[in-house]
C-alpha positions as CSV (number, residue, x, y, z in Angstrom):
1,M,125.8,75.8,82.3
2,E,122.7,74.6,84.1
3,A,124.1,75.8,87.4
4,A,124.5,79.3,86.0
5,A,121.0,79.3,84.7
6,D,119.7,78.1,88.1
7,E,121.6,80.9,89.9
8,E,120.2,83.5,87.5
9,Q,116.7,82.3,88.1
10,E,117.3,82.7,91.9
11,G,118.4,86.3,91.3
12,L,122.1,85.6,91.2
13,S,124.3,85.7,88.2
14,A,127.6,84.0,87.5
15,Q,129.3,87.4,87.1
16,S,128.1,89.0,90.3
17,P,129.2,87.9,93.8
18,A,126.6,86.0,95.8
19,Q,124.8,88.1,98.4
20,A,123.3,86.4,101.3
21,P,119.8,87.4,102.1
22,P,119.3,89.4,105.2
23,S,118.9,86.9,108.0
24,S,119.0,89.3,110.9
25,A,115.7,89.1,112.8
26,S,116.1,92.7,113.9
27,S,116.3,94.0,110.3
28,L,113.1,92.4,109.2
29,P,110.8,94.4,111.5
30,K,112.6,97.6,110.6
31,V,112.1,96.9,106.9
32,E,108.5,95.9,107.5
33,L,107.9,99.1,109.4
34,E,109.4,101.2,106.7
35,L,107.3,99.4,104.0
36,R,104.1,100.0,105.9
37,L,105.0,103.6,106.4
38,L,105.6,104.1,102.7
39,Q,102.3,102.4,102.0
40,A,100.6,104.8,104.3
41,L,102.2,107.8,102.5
42,E,100.0,106.9,99.5
43,F,97.0,108.1,101.5
44,Y,98.7,110.7,103.8
45,P,101.3,112.6,101.7
46,P,104.1,114.2,103.6
47,S,103.5,117.5,101.8
48,K,100.4,117.9,103.9
49,L,102.5,117.7,107.1
50,K,103.0,121.4,106.6
51,G,100.1,123.6,107.5
52,I,96.8,123.2,109.2
53,H,96.5,119.5,108.2
54,R,99.7,118.5,110.0
55,H,98.1,116.8,113.0
56,F,95.4,115.0,110.9
57,V,98.0,113.5,108.6
58,L,100.2,112.5,111.5
59,Y,97.2,110.9,113.2
60,G,96.3,109.1,110.0
61,L,99.8,107.7,109.7
62,M,99.8,106.6,113.3
63,E,96.4,104.8,112.8
64,H,97.6,103.1,109.5
65,L,100.7,101.8,111.2
66,R,98.7,100.7,114.3
67,K,96.2,98.7,112.2
68,S,98.8,97.2,109.8
69,L,101.4,96.2,112.4
70,D,99.1,95.7,115.5
71,R,101.2,98.0,117.6
72,Q,100.7,101.5,119.0
73,F,102.9,104.3,117.7
74,S,103.4,107.8,119.1
75,G,103.6,110.9,117.0
76,D,107.3,111.2,117.7
77,E,107.9,107.7,116.5
78,V,106.2,108.3,113.3
79,L,108.1,111.6,112.8
80,Q,111.4,109.8,113.4
81,L,110.4,107.2,110.8
82,L,109.5,110.0,108.3
83,D,112.8,111.7,109.1
84,R,114.6,108.8,107.5
85,F,113.0,109.6,104.1
86,F,112.3,113.3,104.2
87,N,113.8,116.5,105.5
88,L,111.2,117.4,108.1
89,E,112.9,120.7,108.9
90,M,111.4,121.9,105.6
91,L,107.9,121.0,106.8
92,K,108.0,123.0,110.1
93,P,105.7,126.0,110.1
94,D,107.2,129.4,109.5
95,D,106.8,132.3,112.0
96,E,104.5,134.0,109.6
97,E,102.2,130.9,109.5
98,K,102.1,130.7,113.3
99,D,101.1,134.4,113.4
100,N,98.3,133.9,111.0
101,F,96.6,131.3,113.3
102,S,97.2,133.3,116.4
103,Q,95.4,136.5,115.2
104,A,91.8,136.7,116.4
105,E,89.4,138.8,114.3
106,E,86.0,140.0,115.3
107,F,83.3,138.4,113.2
108,A,80.0,140.0,112.4
109,L,77.4,139.3,109.7
110,P,76.9,142.0,107.1
111,D,74.0,144.4,107.7
112,S,72.6,143.4,104.3
113,F,72.3,139.8,105.5
114,L,70.5,140.9,108.7
115,K,68.0,143.0,106.7
116,M,67.1,140.1,104.4
117,E,66.0,138.0,107.4
118,E,63.5,140.6,108.6
């Protein structure tokens, strides 16, 4: 009876089969990397990867991972990590959105503003 209570305290129950903890050295960094990425998403939400903030958010994620894991990350690496959790195809800019940023408009101050200065 005490053995079952000890197993339950360790996270195992007498009814469930015992699962060995992950001992693979290669799985630990991957899990750590994913946890750090998920922590970074608290400050840099993936919804902002769409639109004009895309590069700022991506840079913020890269910097957060660099500081927390003491390793450089490229934008492509961060996007590959994000692709594990999110459908990044939905975040790609539409053709309409690209057209909005490529249109140049002539800017001029209104005449009423110029008359107020004189």
